[in-house]
C-alpha positions as CSV (number, residue, x, y, z in Angstrom):
1,X,32.2,-17.4,29.7
2,X,29.5,-19.3,31.1
3,X,27.1,-21.2,28.8
4,X,24.8,-18.4,28.8
5,X,27.6,-16.4,27.2
6,X,27.9,-14.4,30.7
7,X,31.6,-13.7,31.7
8,X,32.3,-15.7,35.0
9,X,33.0,-13.4,37.7
10,X,37.1,-13.6,38.5
11,X,37.8,-16.7,41.5
12,X,38.1,-15.0,44.9
13,X,41.5,-15.2,46.6
14,X,40.7,-18.1,48.7
15,X,39.8,-20.1,45.3
16,X,43.2,-18.8,43.8
17,X,45.1,-20.1,47.0
18,X,43.3,-23.5,46.8
19,X,44.1,-24.2,42.9
20,X,47.7,-23.1,43.7
21,X,48.1,-25.1,46.7
22,X,46.3,-28.3,44.7
23,X,49.1,-27.4,41.8
24,X,51.8,-27.2,44.2
25,X,51.0,-30.6,45.6
26,X,50.0,-32.6,42.0
27,X,52.5,-30.4,39.6
28,X,55.5,-30.0,42.1
29,X,55.0,-33.2,44.4
30,X,54.8,-31.6,47.6
31,X,53.3,-33.7,49.7
32,X,52.3,-33.3,53.2
33,X,55.0,-35.6,54.5
34,X,57.4,-33.2,52.5
35,X,56.1,-30.2,54.1
36,X,56.1,-31.8,57.9
37,X,60.1,-31.8,57.3
38,X,60.1,-28.0,57.0
39,X,59.8,-27.5,60.9
40,X,61.3,-24.0,61.1
41,X,58.4,-22.2,59.8
42,X,60.4,-22.2,56.4
43,X,57.1,-22.4,54.3
44,X,55.6,-19.3,56.1
45,X,59.0,-17.4,55.7
46,X,58.8,-17.9,51.7
47,X,55.1,-17.1,51.5
48,X,55.7,-13.9,53.4
49,X,58.8,-13.2,50.8
50,X,55.9,-13.7,48.1
51,X,54.0,-11.3,49.9
52,X,56.3,-8.5,50.3
53,X,56.0,-5.6,47.9
54,X,58.8,-6.1,45.3
55,X,60.1,-2.9,46.7
56,X,60.6,-4.5,50.3
57,X,61.3,-7.6,48.9
58,X,64.6,-6.3,47.2
59,X,65.8,-5.6,50.5
60,X,65.8,-8.7,52.5
61,X,64.7,-11.7,50.2
62,X,67.8,-13.0,50.1
63,X,68.7,-13.1,53.8
64,X,65.0,-14.3,54.7
65,X,65.3,-17.0,51.9
66,X,65.9,-20.3,54.1
67,X,69.4,-21.8,53.8
68,X,68.1,-25.4,53.2
69,X,66.1,-24.7,50.1
70,X,67.4,-24.3,46.5
71,X,67.5,-21.4,44.6
72,X,65.4,-23.0,41.9
73,X,62.6,-22.7,43.8
74,X,62.3,-19.3,43.8
75,X,59.7,-18.5,40.8
76,X,59.0,-14.6,41.2
77,X,56.7,-13.4,39.0
78,X,56.7,-9.6,39.8
79,X,54.6,-8.4,37.2
80,X,51.8,-10.3,38.3
81,X,51.1,-9.4,41.7
82,X,48.1,-12.0,41.9
83,X,49.9,-14.7,41.3
84,X,52.8,-13.7,44.1
85,X,50.1,-13.4,46.3
86,X,48.5,-16.3,45.2
87,X,51.9,-18.4,45.4
88,X,52.4,-16.5,49.5
89,X,48.8,-18.0,50.4
90,X,49.3,-21.4,49.1
91,X,52.4,-21.6,51.2
92,X,51.3,-19.9,54.4
93,X,48.2,-22.8,53.9
94,X,50.5,-25.5,53.7
95,X,52.3,-24.0,57.0
96,X,48.9,-23.9,58.6
97,X,48.0,-27.7,57.4
98,X,51.6,-28.6,58.8
99,X,50.8,-27.0,62.1
100,X,47.5,-28.8,62.4
101,X,49.2,-32.4,61.9
102,X,51.5,-31.2,64.5
103,X,48.9,-30.8,67.0
104,X,47.3,-33.6,66.5
105,X,50.0,-36.2,66.6
106,X,51.4,-34.2,70.3
C-alpha cells in the first residue's frame, strides 16, 4: 500500500527483472567478471530453460543445461510462472551485458 492507502500497482516485467538481476549480483555474488567467463551463451541458455513452459521444459532441460554448471543452481519455481520468467529475464539481461562488455573490448 502507498501512504495514501491506495494499493501500489504491480511491478512491470522489466522492473521485476532488474530487481532479480540485482539480487543475483548482491545475494548470489554473480559479478560481471564471473559472467564474462560464460562465453558459450550459457547465461542465455539457462534463461531460455527457465522461460520454457513446464510441459516443454520437462522434455529437454537436462540436455540443455550447461555441463559446466552445477545442478545446485537449478532452482525452478514451477508454481510461480512470473518468478521463473523473472529469473529467465535476469539471466538473459546478464548475457546482454556480457556481450556489450565484449563488444567494447574488441
